[in-house]
C-alpha positions as CSV (number, residue, x, y, z in Angstrom):
1,M,79.3,29.0,-17.7
2,S,76.1,27.4,-19.1
3,I,72.2,27.8,-18.2
4,S,70.2,26.6,-21.4
5,Q,67.6,27.8,-19.4
6,P,66.2,30.1,-16.5
7,P,64.2,28.4,-13.2
8,P,61.2,28.9,-12.4
9,L,59.6,32.3,-12.1
10,S,57.8,34.2,-9.1
11,L,56.9,37.8,-8.5
12,Y,57.4,39.7,-4.7
13,I,55.2,42.5,-4.5
14,H,55.8,45.1,-1.9
15,V,53.6,47.4,-0.1
16,P,55.8,49.7,2.8
17,W,52.7,51.4,4.9
18,C,51.8,50.2,8.2
19,V,49.6,51.2,10.8
20,K,52.3,51.1,13.0
21,K,56.0,50.1,13.1
22,C,56.6,47.8,15.4
23,P,59.5,48.1,17.5
24,Y,61.3,44.6,16.2
25,C,60.7,45.2,12.8
26,D,63.3,46.3,10.1
27,F,61.6,45.5,6.8
28,N,61.1,48.6,4.7
29,S,57.5,49.7,6.0
30,H,56.6,53.1,6.5
31,Q,53.9,54.4,9.0
32,A,50.8,55.5,7.6
33,K,50.0,59.2,8.9
34,S,47.5,60.0,6.3
35,A,45.5,58.7,3.8
36,L,47.2,55.8,1.1
37,P,48.1,56.9,-2.5
38,E,46.8,53.6,-3.4
39,E,46.0,54.2,-7.1
40,E,49.0,56.0,-7.8
41,Y,50.9,52.7,-6.0
42,I,48.8,50.0,-8.1
43,N,50.2,52.3,-11.3
44,R,53.4,52.4,-10.1
45,L,53.6,48.9,-9.5
46,L,52.1,48.3,-12.7
47,F,54.8,50.4,-14.5
48,D,58.0,48.8,-12.6
49,L,56.4,45.3,-13.8
50,E,56.8,47.2,-17.2
51,Q,60.4,48.0,-17.4
52,E,61.6,43.8,-15.4
53,M,59.7,43.0,-18.8
54,P,62.1,42.7,-21.2
55,E,64.0,40.8,-19.0
56,V,61.3,37.8,-18.5
57,W,59.0,37.9,-22.0
58,G,57.4,34.8,-22.2
59,R,57.9,33.6,-18.7
60,Q,55.6,32.0,-16.8
61,L,54.7,32.9,-12.6
62,I,54.7,30.0,-10.5
63,S,53.9,32.0,-7.8
64,I,53.0,35.4,-6.2
65,F,53.3,37.5,-2.6
66,I,52.6,40.5,-1.5
67,G,54.4,41.4,1.3
68,G,55.0,44.6,3.4
69,G,54.4,47.0,5.5
70,T,50.5,45.7,5.7
71,P,49.5,44.7,2.2
72,S,45.9,44.0,4.2
73,L,45.4,48.4,4.2
74,L,45.0,48.3,0.8
75,S,41.4,47.8,-1.2
76,P,40.6,44.3,-2.7
77,L,39.5,46.8,-6.0
78,S,43.4,48.0,-5.7
79,Y,44.0,44.0,-5.8
80,E,41.7,42.8,-9.0
81,K,43.1,45.8,-10.8
82,L,47.2,44.9,-9.7
83,L,46.6,41.2,-10.4
84,S,44.4,41.7,-13.6
85,G,47.4,44.1,-14.9
86,I,49.8,41.6,-14.0
87,R,48.1,38.4,-16.0
88,A,48.1,40.9,-18.9
89,L,51.9,41.3,-18.7
90,L,53.2,37.4,-17.4
91,P,50.7,34.4,-18.4
92,F,50.0,32.9,-15.1
93,H,50.5,28.9,-14.2
94,S,47.5,27.3,-13.4
95,D,47.7,26.3,-9.9
96,I,49.6,30.2,-9.3
97,E,50.3,30.3,-5.2
98,I,48.8,33.8,-4.6
99,T,50.1,35.0,-1.2
100,M,49.1,38.3,0.9
101,E,50.3,39.0,4.2
102,A,47.7,40.4,6.3
103,N,47.3,42.2,10.4
104,P,44.6,40.4,12.4
105,G,44.3,44.3,13.9
106,T,43.3,45.3,10.3
107,A,40.9,42.2,8.8
108,E,37.7,43.4,7.5
109,A,35.2,40.4,6.6
110,E,34.3,42.0,3.3
111,K,37.6,42.6,2.0
112,F,38.8,39.3,2.9
113,I,36.2,38.2,0.8
114,G,37.4,40.4,-2.2
115,F,40.7,39.8,-1.5
116,I,39.4,36.0,-2.3
117,Q,37.6,37.2,-4.8
118,A,40.8,39.3,-6.7
119,G,42.6,36.1,-7.0
120,I,44.1,35.7,-3.9
121,N,44.7,32.2,-3.1
122,R,46.7,32.4,0.2
123,I,46.7,34.4,3.3
124,S,49.7,35.0,5.6
125,M,48.6,36.1,9.2
126,G,51.2,38.3,11.4
127,V,50.4,36.6,14.7
128,Q,53.1,36.4,16.9
129,S,51.8,35.9,19.4
130,F,48.2,35.0,21.6
131,S,49.0,36.4,24.6
132,D,47.9,40.4,25.1
133,K,50.8,40.3,27.2
134,H,53.3,40.0,24.4
135,L,51.5,41.4,21.9
136,Q,52.1,44.5,24.1
137,S,55.1,44.1,24.6
138,L,55.8,43.6,20.9
139,G,54.1,46.9,19.7
140,R,51.6,44.7,17.8
141,I,47.9,46.7,17.2
142,H,45.5,43.3,17.2
143,S,44.7,41.4,20.0
144,A,44.8,37.7,20.7
145,E,40.7,37.8,20.5
146,E,41.2,39.6,16.9
147,V,43.3,37.0,15.9
148,Y,40.2,34.4,15.9
149,R,38.1,36.7,14.5
150,A,40.6,37.6,11.5
151,F,41.1,33.8,11.1
152,E,37.5,33.1,11.4
153,M,37.0,35.3,8.3
154,A,39.3,34.2,6.3
155,R,38.0,30.7,6.8
156,D,34.5,32.3,6.2
157,A,35.8,33.9,2.8
158,Q,37.0,30.4,1.9
159,C,40.5,30.9,2.2
160,Q,41.8,27.2,2.2
161,N,45.5,28.1,2.6
162,I,46.6,30.1,5.5
163,N,49.8,30.5,7.3
164,L,49.8,31.8,10.9
165,D,53.8,33.8,11.8
166,L,54.5,33.2,15.0
167,M,57.2,34.0,17.2
168,Y,59.0,32.7,20.6
169,A,61.7,34.0,22.8
170,L,60.1,37.2,23.1
171,P,60.2,39.4,26.0
172,E,60.0,38.3,29.6
173,Q,58.4,34.4,27.8
174,N,59.0,31.6,29.5
175,I,58.5,28.0,27.9
176,E,55.4,27.4,29.3
177,Q,54.0,30.9,27.2
178,A,56.0,29.9,24.7
179,M,54.3,26.2,24.3
180,D,50.9,27.8,24.7
181,D,51.4,29.8,21.7
182,L,52.0,27.3,20.2
183,D,49.1,25.0,20.7
184,K,46.9,27.6,20.2
185,A,48.4,28.5,16.9
186,I,48.2,24.1,16.2
187,A,44.5,24.3,17.3
188,L,43.7,26.2,14.7
189,A,44.5,24.0,12.0
190,P,46.0,26.3,9.1
191,E,47.6,24.9,6.7
192,H,51.2,26.5,6.9
193,L,53.3,28.0,10.6
194,S,56.0,30.0,10.3
195,W,57.8,30.0,13.7
196,Y,61.1,31.4,14.3
197,Q,62.9,33.3,17.2
198,L,62.6,37.0,18.0
199,T,66.0,38.3,16.7
200,L,67.1,42.1,17.6
201,E,67.9,43.4,14.5
202,P,70.2,46.8,13.6
203,N,67.9,49.7,12.6
204,T,65.6,49.0,15.0
205,L,64.2,49.9,18.4
206,F,64.7,46.6,20.0
207,Y,68.1,46.8,19.2
208,H,68.7,50.4,20.4
209,Q,66.7,49.8,23.9
210,P,66.7,45.6,24.0
211,P,63.9,44.1,26.2
212,Q,64.8,41.7,28.6
213,L,64.4,38.6,26.9
214,P,64.8,35.0,27.6
215,V,68.2,33.3,28.8
216,D,69.8,31.0,25.9
217,D,68.9,28.3,28.2
218,I,65.4,28.8,27.8
219,M,65.4,29.7,24.8
220,D,66.5,26.1,23.6
221,E,64.6,24.5,25.5
222,I,61.5,26.1,23.5
223,S,63.3,24.9,20.9
224,E,63.2,21.9,21.4
225,Q,60.5,21.4,23.0
226,G,58.4,23.4,20.0
227,L,59.7,21.2,17.1
228,E,58.7,18.1,19.0
229,K,55.4,19.3,19.7
230,L,55.0,20.1,15.9
231,R,56.1,17.2,15.6
232,N,53.7,15.5,17.4
233,A,51.1,17.6,15.5
234,N,51.9,16.2,12.4
235,Y,53.4,19.4,11.2
236,Q,56.4,18.7,9.1
237,R,59.5,20.8,9.2
238,Y,60.7,21.9,5.4
239,E,62.8,25.3,6.3
240,I,64.3,26.1,9.3
241,S,61.1,28.6,10.5
242,A,58.8,27.1,8.4
243,Y,56.2,24.2,8.7
244,S,53.1,22.3,6.5
245,R,50.3,20.1,7.9
246,A,50.6,17.1,6.9
247,G,48.8,16.2,3.8
248,T,49.0,20.2,2.4
249,T,51.8,21.1,0.0
250,P,54.7,23.4,1.4
251,S,54.5,27.3,-0.1
252,V,55.5,27.2,-3.5
253,H,56.6,30.8,-3.2
254,N,58.9,29.9,-0.2
255,L,60.3,26.6,-2.0
256,N,61.5,28.6,-4.9
257,Y,63.5,31.5,-3.3
258,W,65.2,28.3,-1.3
259,Q,65.8,26.6,-4.7
260,F,67.4,29.6,-6.0
261,G,64.7,30.0,-8.1
262,D,64.0,33.7,-9.7
263,Y,61.8,36.3,-8.6
264,L,60.7,40.0,-9.6
265,G,60.7,42.0,-7.2
266,I,58.4,45.0,-7.8
267,G,57.3,48.3,-5.3
268,A,59.2,50.3,-2.8
269,G,62.5,48.4,-1.6
270,A,62.0,45.2,-3.0
271,H,64.2,42.9,-4.2
272,G,64.5,40.7,-6.9
273,K,67.1,38.1,-8.6
274,I,66.9,37.4,-12.4
275,T,68.9,34.5,-14.6
276,R,69.4,35.4,-18.2
277,A,70.1,32.4,-20.5
278,D,70.4,34.8,-23.5
279,T,73.4,36.7,-21.6
280,Q,75.1,33.6,-18.8
281,E,74.0,36.1,-16.0
282,I,72.4,35.9,-13.0
283,I,71.2,39.3,-11.6
284,R,70.2,41.1,-8.3
285,K,68.5,44.3,-8.2
286,S,66.7,46.4,-5.8
287,K,64.4,48.9,-6.1
288,K,63.8,52.6,-4.7
289,R,62.9,51.6,-0.9
290,N,61.4,55.9,0.2
291,P,57.8,55.5,-0.8
292,R,58.2,59.0,-2.1
293,D,60.9,58.3,-4.4
294,Y,59.7,55.0,-5.7
295,L,56.2,57.3,-6.4
296,N,58.3,59.6,-8.1
297,P,57.8,60.0,-11.7
298,S,60.5,61.6,-13.1
299,T,63.2,58.7,-11.7
300,S,63.7,55.6,-12.4
301,V,62.0,53.2,-9.7
302,E,65.1,51.1,-9.9
303,S,67.8,51.6,-7.1
304,S,70.6,49.2,-7.7
305,R,71.8,46.4,-10.5
306,R,74.3,43.6,-9.7
307,V,75.8,40.9,-11.7
308,I,76.3,37.9,-9.6
309,P,80.2,36.7,-10.1
310,K,80.7,33.5,-10.3
311,N,83.0,33.0,-7.1
312,E,80.2,33.9,-5.2
313,L,77.4,31.8,-6.9
314,P,78.2,28.2,-4.7
315,L,77.8,30.5,-1.6
316,E,74.3,32.3,-2.8
317,F,73.4,28.7,-4.2
318,M,74.7,27.0,-0.6
319,M,72.5,29.9,1.6
320,N,69.4,29.0,0.2
321,A,69.4,24.8,-0.5
322,M,70.6,25.0,3.1
323,R,67.3,26.0,5.0
324,L,65.9,23.0,3.6
325,K,65.2,20.1,5.9
326,N,66.2,17.6,3.2
327,G,68.1,19.3,0.5
328,V,67.8,19.4,-3.0
329,P,68.9,17.3,-6.0
330,Q,72.9,17.8,-6.7
331,S,72.0,18.8,-10.0
332,L,70.2,21.8,-9.3
333,F,73.4,23.3,-9.0
334,F,74.8,23.0,-12.3
335,E,70.9,23.6,-13.5
336,S,70.1,27.0,-11.7
337,T,74.1,28.3,-11.7
338,G,75.6,26.9,-14.9
339,L,78.9,25.7,-12.8
340,I,79.5,21.8,-13.0
341,Y,78.5,20.1,-9.7
342,S,82.6,19.1,-9.4
343,Y,83.9,22.8,-8.2
344,L,81.7,22.5,-4.8
345,S,83.9,18.4,-4.4
346,T,86.9,20.5,-2.4
347,A,84.4,22.6,0.0
348,I,81.4,19.6,0.2
349,E,84.2,16.8,1.1
350,Q,85.6,19.8,4.0
351,A,82.1,19.8,5.6
352,K,81.7,16.3,5.2
353,S,84.1,16.2,7.1
354,A,83.1,18.5,9.9
355,G,79.5,16.7,9.9
356,L,78.0,19.5,8.4
357,I,76.9,18.0,5.8
358,D,75.4,14.9,3.3
359,D,75.8,14.4,-0.2
360,S,74.6,10.5,-0.9
361,N,72.0,9.6,-3.0
362,E,72.7,12.3,-6.0
363,V,71.2,14.9,-2.9
364,L,72.9,17.9,-1.3
365,C,71.2,18.4,2.1
366,P,72.6,19.4,5.6
367,S,73.2,17.1,8.3
368,E,71.3,17.5,11.7
369,Q,74.7,19.4,13.2
370,G,75.3,21.4,9.8
371,Y,71.3,22.2,10.5
372,L,71.8,23.5,13.8
373,F,75.0,25.2,12.3
374,L,74.2,26.9,9.1
375,N,76.7,29.6,9.3
376,E,79.4,27.4,10.1
377,L,78.8,24.8,7.2
378,L,78.3,27.8,4.9
379,E,81.9,29.3,5.8
380,Y,83.1,26.4,3.5
381,F,81.7,27.8,0.1
382,M,82.7,31.5,0.9
383,P,83.7,33.0,-2.4
384,E,87.5,33.0,-1.4
385,Q,87.4,29.1,-1.7
386,F,85.9,29.7,-5.6
387,S,89.3,32.2,-7.1
388,Q,89.5,29.7,-10.0
389,L,86.3,31.2,-10.8
390,S,86.7,34.7,-11.2
391,S,89.6,35.2,-13.7
392,S,86.3,35.0,-16.5
393,N,84.0,36.7,-14.8
394,T,83.5,40.6,-14.8
395,I,81.3,41.8,-11.9
396,N,78.6,44.8,-12.8
397,I,77.3,46.9,-10.5
398,K,75.2,50.2,-11.7
399,A,73.3,52.2,-9.4
400,L,70.8,54.2,-10.6
401,D,69.3,57.7,-10.1
């Protein structure tokens, strides 16, 4: 294993509070029942980042993503302090992408202006639907009218990079309604669209009390018609659920995830992945999930830390890279894992025989079939297929108080 230099570095910041917990949401979010400890949390985030610095000194940030929860609940002044503090610790790329998730139900014109002035240059709005009926069924706090108002506020604040999050296969949704949602989103001409199917995740209210979802045939038809509609509207699919409008750049932050780049994770429940060229280790770590525990000054913010064993790296790499429609250069496997490409030869030949992958032109790319059946494709890259790599590697799992 030989990693000469680490991959590009991003930063994920988690804000765990929201106005109301949605019944489909399995993210680490907590309903804000009183005033938020805003200043205390910003200070803790900066402390968290300081603890990460020994592993990333001198590296440059290419992107920052502020997710949640509902990050737009915090004030522009808080983000100004946070981003200034981050910049003091890590250099920013000249074209750094800084994204903040926003709920249309908490949108305020002055706050959007303040967010942009603080340095945020990309807004990702959790729209989910343009139907008040379906928004209510999803437990969203906003209306369709508030979506339009929030979008206009963001544009008026001179935000030139907006993503709309939209879901389909909603409770009792038919094909026509799903296409109407997509039409309305496209009509706003956002630079980016995230369009994905509602799934019932464990530890959510919907999982334990399932709503009436469309049958499989209808879900498949929605997907097929929607993909055609997006193509006709010049939205280019670059990841399973991510689309960028022709002439615009796909999300830098998203691409870094799928290209097996590095990312620091700060905030309650945040996860990170860091490559150490000096120790030849790729490390995954997480932070304490409960905001009270995370804010406790007498304990560490870190919850877990794990060095990825070598025999798990092929799967880790492929789980990300094969989400990209156009795949990745073959050389990226060695550059980001330190493992020679020939280690994948047997698995790739088997996947090619099954019609799930293509490795021509020095690019590793899922076939159309492989893109539809990603889990089947990944079966060829399970850790047990690479037992020859495990003998020279140790697993280091450390849980911290």
